[in-house]
C-alpha positions as a printed Julia matrix, in Angstrom:
109×3 Matrix{Float64}:
   0.0     0.0    0.0
   1.45    3.36  -0.91
   2.1     6.0    1.72
  -0.48    8.53   0.45
  -3.25    5.93   0.52
  -2.26    4.85   4.04
  -2.24    8.48   5.26
  -5.69    9.05   3.71
  -7.05    5.94   5.42
  -5.61    7.04   8.76
  -7.33   10.45   8.39
 -10.61    8.72   7.51
 -10.37    6.44  10.56
  -9.61    9.48  12.73
 -12.67   11.33  11.39
 -14.82    8.22  11.71
 -13.79    7.82  15.34
 -15.12   11.31  16.08
 -18.43   10.46  14.4
 -18.69    7.17  16.28
 -17.87    8.9   19.6
 -20.76   11.34  18.99
 -23.13    8.44  18.26
 -22.05    6.48  21.35
 -22.34    9.5   23.66
 -25.86   10.28  22.44
 -27.22    6.83  23.26
 -28.63    6.17  26.71
 -27.14    3.35  28.74
 -29.12    0.18  28.11
 -29.51   -3.41  29.05
 -31.35   -6.15  27.25
 -33.29   -8.47  29.54
 -34.64  -11.73  28.21
 -38.32  -12.28  28.78
 -39.27  -15.77  27.61
 -38.94  -15.96  23.82
 -38.47  -12.2   23.52
 -36.08   -9.66  25.0
 -36.74   -6.16  26.32
 -34.29   -3.3   25.72
 -34.25   -0.97  28.76
 -32.86    2.54  29.18
 -31.09    1.93  32.5
 -30.72    5.63  33.32
 -34.45    6.35  33.24
 -35.66    2.74  33.62
 -37.87    3.06  30.56
 -38.5     0.51  27.87
 -36.8     1.29  24.55
 -38.12   -1.68  22.62
 -38.82   -5.38  22.43
 -36.92   -7.93  20.4
 -38.88  -10.92  19.16
 -38.32  -13.84  16.88
 -35.69  -16.43  16.24
 -32.81  -13.92  16.37
 -33.88  -12.14  19.58
 -31.37  -13.99  21.76
 -28.41  -13.28  19.45
 -29.37   -9.63  18.99
 -29.81   -9.27  22.76
 -26.31  -10.61  23.35
 -24.9    -8.27  20.7
 -26.68   -5.2   22.11
 -25.5    -5.99  25.64
 -21.94   -6.21  24.29
 -22.19   -2.95  22.31
 -23.76   -0.72  24.93
 -22.51    2.9   25.19
 -19.43    2.22  27.36
 -18.09   -0.3   24.88
 -19.13    2.04  22.06
 -16.93    4.74  23.56
 -14.11    2.23  24.01
 -14.44    1.4   20.3
 -14.3     5.11  19.44
 -11.11    5.47  21.48
  -9.57    2.46  19.75
 -10.41    3.94  16.34
  -8.94    7.28  17.44
  -5.67    5.56  18.38
  -5.62    3.68  15.08
  -6.31    6.99  13.36
  -2.79    8.15  14.12
  -2.94    9.14  17.79
  -1.32    6.11  19.38
   1.42    3.57  19.1
   1.04   -0.21  18.93
   1.1    -0.6   22.72
  -1.7     1.98  23.06
  -3.77    0.2   20.4
  -3.3    -3.2   22.05
  -4.16   -1.83  25.48
  -7.31   -0.12  24.2
  -8.34   -3.24  22.26
  -8.11   -5.16  25.54
 -10.23   -2.48  27.31
 -12.81   -2.74  24.51
 -13.09   -6.52  24.84
 -13.38   -6.16  28.61
 -16.15   -3.54  28.25
 -17.95   -5.9   25.89
 -17.62   -8.79  28.37
 -15.97  -10.85  25.66
 -13.75  -13.42  27.29
 -10.81  -14.99  25.51
 -11.63  -18.28  23.86
  -9.76  -21.09  25.55
């Protein structure tokens, strides 16, 4: 990959991280609670229902949404920011670990 293309991609990742940070900050904190065959998405700050997930994919979508709640969304934004030219490899690896921790994704053994 040539240097100009790499620099352009780094700038795009940097800009995208700012956009993603704005999106993650605007979302309320949530939790998905399974309720029989469906799952309920709750705003945990105001304890209000955001929506209900139903159908064959409800369980998988619930797990995904619980992993990608706003704290992990912000951790992803920080990782993208580091990749976008603001960090070294050690910073990127450390933030990637923080992201996986925020998502409650354990290492596969």
